[in-house]
N, C-alpha and C positions, 0 to 999 in steps of 0.2 A: 286457735280459731280454725275451723275447717275451711277448706277451699271448695267453693261451690262452683261446679262445672256447668257451663252453659253451652249446649251443642248448637252450633251455627250451621245453617245451610243457605248458601247464596247461589243464585242462578244468573248466569250471563249468557247472552245470545248474540249471534252474528247472522244477519239476514241481508241478502242483496240479490238483485237480479241484473245480470249482464247479458249483452248480446254480442254475437260475432257472426262470421260469414260461413262457418263450417262446423260440423260435428263429427265425431269419430266414425259414425256409420257411412259418412260420405267419402271417406278416403280409401283409395286403392293403390296398390303398388305392384310392380312387375316382379318383385322379389318373391321367391318361393317361401322364404321364412323371414319374418320381421318382428321386431319388438322395439317400442319406444317408451321409455319410462323416465320418471323424475328420480334422480339419484338420491335425494335426501328423503323423500317421502315413500319411495317405492311404488308410486302410482303409475299404472300402465296406461298410457295414452293410446297405444295401438298395438295390436297383437295379431299376427298371422302365423299360425302353426308354430308358435313360440316354444311350446313344450315338447315338440317332436324332435327326437334325436336326428342329427344331420351330420354330414362330414364337414368339419370346421376348417380344414386345410391349415394355413399358417396362423389363423386366429388361435390355434393351439398354443402358440408361443407366448400368449399372455400368461398361461399357467406356468410355463417354463420360467419366464421372468419372475413370476410371483414366488416360485420356489427359491430362486436365487436371492431375491430381496428378503424373504423371510429368514433364510439361512444367515445372511449378513446381519440382519437385525438381531438374531439370536446369538450372534458371536461365533457361529461355527466356521465362518469364512470371513475374510476381509476383502474389500474391493480391490486392494492392491496385490492380492494373492495371484500367483501365476499358475495357469493350467496348461498342461502339455497337449498338443494336438496329436491324436493317435492316427495310425494308418486307416483305421476303420472310419473315423470321423471325416478324414479327408476323402476317402473313397465314396462314402455314402452322401456327403454333403458339400464336397469341394467343387472347384471350378469345372472339373471335367463332367459333372453330372448334368449341367445345363439348367439346374434349378437355382433357387435363391441361395446365395452364398456370401460369406464374408471374405472369401479368397484366402483362407488360411492355408499354411503349408505344413506338411507332415513334420512332426517333432518340434514344431515351433512352440515357444512358450508365450502365452498371451495373458495379460492382466484380466482379472474378472470384470472390472468395470468396462473394459473395451469389449469383452464378450457380451456383456449385457446390452451395450449399444448396438453391437452387431446383430443381436437377436431382435431388438425392438425396432431399430431404424432400418437396418439392411435386410432383416428377415433371414439371416444366415442359418441354413440348415446345419452347416458344419459347426457353427458356434453353439447351437443347441446340443449337438451330440457331444461336443467337448465338455460342456457344462454337466450334462447327464453322467458321463463316464467318470469325471473327476469328483462329482458329488455323491454318486451312488454306486460306482463300480462298473455298471453297465447301463445302457439306455433302457433296457427292459425293466431293470430294478427301479430306475428313476421314474419311468412311466407308471409303475405300480404305486410309487409314492405320490405321484401327481393325482392318481385316481382316489387314493385314500384322503388326500387333502381336499379334493373337490367335494367329497361326501361331507367332510367336516364343515365346509363353507356353505352347505345347503344346496349344492348342485346335484340334483336328483337324476338327471338324464345324461350323465357324462361318464365315459370310459376311455382312458388313454392307453394306447399301445406303443406310442413313441413320443419323443420330445419335440418333433418338428411339424406334425400334421400331414406328413406324406401319406398317401393312400393306404388304408387298411380298413377292411369292411367292419371291423369291430371297434374302430377308433371313432367315437361319436361324442357330440355335445349338442345341447339345445341352445336356441337363441336366448332363452331366459337364463340358462346357466352362464352363458357368456356375459350377460348383463350383470348377474350377481358377482361374477369374478371381477368385472370392471369396477364395480362399487368397492370391492375390497382393495383392489390395487390403488385406487384413488385415495381411499380413506386410511388404509393401513401404512402406506409408504409415500406420504406426500412429498418428501424431498426427492425421492427417486422418480416420482411421476413426471417430472419435467422432461425426462428423456423422451417420453412419448410424443412430445410436440417438436422435437428436434427434426429439422427438415432434411439434414444430410449428415453423413458421417464418413470419414476417410480412414482406411486402414490398409496397410501394405501398399501405400501409394495409390489406392483406388478409391475414388469418391463415389458414393452412392446416395441417392435421394430417397426420402421417405415416400412410400407409395400411397399414403393416406390422402385422398383428393381433397378432403374438407380442410386440411391444414392450409391449403392455398386458395380456398374459395369462400370460406365462411368464418366471419369474425367470431372469436371465442373458441374455435375448435382447438383442442389440445391433446388429442389422442383418438384411438388407441392402436388398432392393428388391422391390416388387410389380410385377405386370404384368397388363394385360387389354386385349384387343381381341376383337371377335366372332370373329375368325379363330383366335386362340390360346386362348380361354377365360381362366380366372383362374389366375394363377401367382404364385409367391413363391420368391425366393431368400433364405434366412435363416440366421442363425448364433446359437448359444447358447454362452456360456462359463460353465462351472460354477465353484463356489467353489474347487475344487481345481485349477483351471487347464485342465481338459479343454475342448476346443472342438469342437462339431459344426457341420457345414455341411449344409444341406438345400436341395434344389431340387424344387419340384412345379409342374406345369403341366397345363392342359387340364381344369380343374374348371369346374363349371356356375354357381357363384355365389360371392359374397364370403363368405357364411356357410360354404359347403362348403370353401372355401379355408382359412378360419380353423380349422375343425374338423379337417381333414386335416393341417394343419400342426402343430397341437398334438398330435394323436395320434401322428404319426410321430416328432416330436422326443422326446416323453415315452417312447415305446417304445425309441428308441435309448439314451436316458439310463438307462432301467431295466434293459436287457438286455445291455448291453455295458460293458466297462471297459478301462482301460489298465493294463498291468503294466510295471514298470521292469525291463528286462533288463540294461542297463548304465547306470551313473551316473558322471558326471565327478567326483563327490564320493566315490566308493568305489574305493580302490586295488585292483588285481587282482594285483599282484606287487611284490616288493622286488627290484630289479635290482642286481646287484653293480657297483660303480664302481671303476675302475682309476685310481690316483693322484689321488684326489679328497679334499676335506676331510671327506667322510663316506664310509662304506664302501658304502652302498646308496642308491638313489633310488626313491621311490615311483612306480609306473607306473599310469596311469589311462586310461580311454577318452577319445578326443579329443572325443566328443560323447555325449549320452545316447541310448540306444536303447530305444524304447518299442514294445510290441506291443498293438494293439487286438484284442480277442477277445470272442466271445459268452460270457456267464457259464456256459453249458452245456458249453463246450468245454474239453478238456484243454489246459493250458499245458505244453508240453514242449519248451523251448528249451535248446540246448546251445551254449556259447561255448568255443572253443579259442583260447588265448592263446599266441602265438609270439614269441620274442625271443632274442637272443644276448647273452651277458654274458661278462666284464665290459664296461661301457661306459667309454671313455676320457674322463676329465674334461678340460676343463670341460663341463658339461651345462647347457643352457638350459631353463627351464620351457617346455613345449610341444614340445620336441624329440622327433622320432619315434624310438621305441625298438623297435617291432615292430608286430604287427598282431593283431587279434581277428577270428576268423571265427565268426559266430553262425548256427546253423541254427535257423530258426523252426519252429513246429508244422506248417506246411504244406510243410516241406522247403526253403523259400526260404533262400538263404544271403546274409548281409549282412556286408561287411567293414568294419571300423572301425580306424583307427590307434590304436596304443598309444603314449602320450606320457608325458614326464616331468612330474610334478606340481610340481616345484620346481627351483630352480637348485642346481647343485653346482659349487663353485669348484675349480680345480686346486691341488694342493699347491705350496708354495713350494719354492725350489731345494733347501735342506738337507733339508726333510721328504721331498722326492721321492727324493733320494739314499738317505735312510734306508729308505724304503719299497722301493726297487729292490733293496737289498742285505739286506732282511729284518731291519733294525735295529729 
């Protein structure tokens, strides 16, 4: 008996109108460069010169740390490996330079996990150079690897000339690239990410505090990195995770003082938290259809989206999303949980279309021989 396929198209919509006190066009900042985005959806809430290459100063060290985390994850190095401090690293990044330092000593051997904390918490230039030399032979070679990795991560306006962020006219990143890098740090290395919220770290008997002002003033702040040189001004790449799981990433740079940086960072983050929200358009926990099953131990199978779909939007905006669910039925058993059954095409408020697989939410076994014969002949 042939299987007769019935093509189904279902339409779901989400419409609402919300109000708030501000919209994106109303916000201004003293920062020369700024970006505020939702980490999960990539939605940009605020953008000021975010694609322009700028001098990132010590925010460079986010890529240095990324390279370490990736090398450890790939098994090239272990966190308990010891790296030796060269004369060059001590001379260019040590205590005598007057810059950010981990206070390492020449020829000292230092565990990689301590160097990573020295980079992230203490912003140690010496720690960065030690890592670069031990991982790539020279800092210049390591910087070239950093640039290559940046391109692979989709960072289009980034060129590294060193591992520290010390001034170099060709050493550049954009605010958007720093936000992209932050997303990868958070999502690619969740266990290591906790270091970015560490408020202090002691090494060689010297305790130093994390310079990120939001760690001390804003609930949910858990990273990432400050930066400052006379060339760049004061900058900060930061992240805040709310109690309901929403995460914002912010980059600001070109400010005049530490106080101005702290104030602008708090203002922009609080503005984003107060004036934008995420709405669930599709949920893996909410079936969209019951698809008929042919020769299975049950007559239908629940169909769900393969992944959640979330839309970030200003509270003043209309939410007007429509999802079209397409599938053919019946589906021949056996069916495995996660098996693709069709697709969902969602049109967002800005007319952007997002396609998501429609999958089976459960297994469905095929009928046994006698039950199959009975089903085929309508018994």
